[in-house]
C-alpha positions, 0 to 999 in steps of 0.5 A, spaced: 489 197 116 494 198 110 494 206 109 500 210 111 503 216 111 510 213 107 513 218 112 517 211 113 520 209 107 521 217 105 527 216 111 529 210 109 531 212 102 534 219 105 539 214 109 540 209 103 541 215 098 546 218 103 550 211 103 550 211 096 545 205 094 539 204 092 532 201 093 527 198 088 520 196 089 515 191 086 509 192 087 503 187 086 496 187 089 497 186 097 503 185 096 510 189 095 517 188 096 523 192 097 530 191 095 536 195 098 542 195 096 549 198 100 555 198 097 561 194 101 568 197 101 573 192 104 578 197 108 
């Protein structure tokens, strides 16, 4: 428990990058917070 290959994060990162967004991580022992930002273009 608590271990993974990180494949999901890699896929998410590629999708976010494709949409010109950013992903940031704040990692502390036993806790990680991910912040995803995507551009918003109003037609």
